[in-house]
N, C-alpha and C positions, 0 to 999 in steps of 0.2 A: 563615396560610402559610408551609411547612416551609421554612425556609431554612438551607444548609450554607456551611459555613467553606469555604474552598477543597479541605483538607487534606480534609475530609472524603467534598466531592464526588469526588474524584481517588478515594480509595480506595472510597467506592460505585462508579465508574465502570469502575475497576480500568484510571488510568492515573496518569500522573507529578505531580506538583503542576506541574511545569517543562512539563509537555502540557496542561496546562489552559488558562498562559499563552501559551505558542504558538498556539495555539487562538484567542487572547483576537486577541495578535497579527494573525493571518492571517484573522478576522473571521470566522472559522466559528463561532465562542460569543461573542453578547456579552457585551459587561465584566460582571462585577458591579457590582450597588451597594455602596458600603461604608459601611460605619456611620461614627460621627463620630470612632469611636479607627481609622477606618484602613482596619479589616478588611475584607476582601469577604465577599461574600453571595450565595450562588447559588439561586435557586431549583430548582425538579421541574424546570421545561420545561430549564435548565442540562443539568440528568440528564440528559433525557431523550435533549434533541441530541445528547452526549456516547454515549450509548448508537449512538445513531443513525451516529454519524461511526466507530466503531468498526467497525459491523458492515459501515459502508461500505464501510471500508481491510480491512477481512476478506474481500470481497469481488474489489478489485482496482482499486476505485476508489483516481483519487490526488485528493489535496486540492484539485484547482483540479475534479475531477471531482466533489466529494463537496458543492462550495460551490455547483455549478450545482443540483445534486442539490435541495439545500436551498432555496435560490430558485425553482426549482418546485413542491420539496413545497407552497414558500405563496402561490405561484399557480395551485396547483393544473392544470397542463397535464400529466394527466398521459399523453397520445399523449408528449409530448414527455421526460417517465421514461422510457416503453419505449422512446422511438428511443437514448438515450441506453444503459440497460441493453443492446438490442442492441446496440449499436456497442461496450460494453466483453464483450460474447463473439466478438462477432467477433476482438474485440486476444487477446483469452485463445485462442480457437481458434488464432490464429495461433501466439503463443509457444508453447502443446502442441506443435504442428507441426513448431515451431522447435530444442525441445528435446525431441524422436523425433529428429530428423535427427543432433542430438551425440548422443542414448544409441546412435543406431546403429550413429557412425561411431567410438565409444569403444570401442563391442564391438567393432567388425570387428578395433578395431587389438589391443585389449588381446587378442582369436584368435591373433591374429600372434604374438604376441609372446614368446616360451619364455621370458623368466623370466632367463635366463643371458644369461652371452655377451660380448662386447663391446659397446660403447654407440652405435661407426655402426654396428653389424649390427640397432641396435633401430626394429623397426619405428615404436613412437610416436616416436620420438627420431625417425627419419628424417622422417613423418609433417608434425612442426612445425619440420622446420627446412626442408622443401618452400618454392621462392617461387612465391608465388601469381600470378597474372597483373597481380593491381590494387594489388601490393604496388611495382611498379616505378615 
């Protein structure tokens, strides 16, 4: 069985050594076995799990989501995995809609701004200075 030092594991997974330690503390990664010298040793299973975590993070899953997915992967509850992924997709769609709204607002302000003149006449600054009804 192939084993790796923490540095080799981190390098192969494309993460920092501190990330490996952080995932161990957060119980996303099983604590490594230790040699008599005290050095940690990791197996292919930990490398595979680190790759899983990185891919899940790239898809926008939080560490708590990932912890749940890892648990579900061990229980083979595919229906719950699908529900979790569907909920993440809904969240991503909502964030995209919010970013599009922000983009449209910024575009309108930038278009309205002449880029010169007095600060008091700047549509961007005026919009930012407006009091919202829920600010009071």
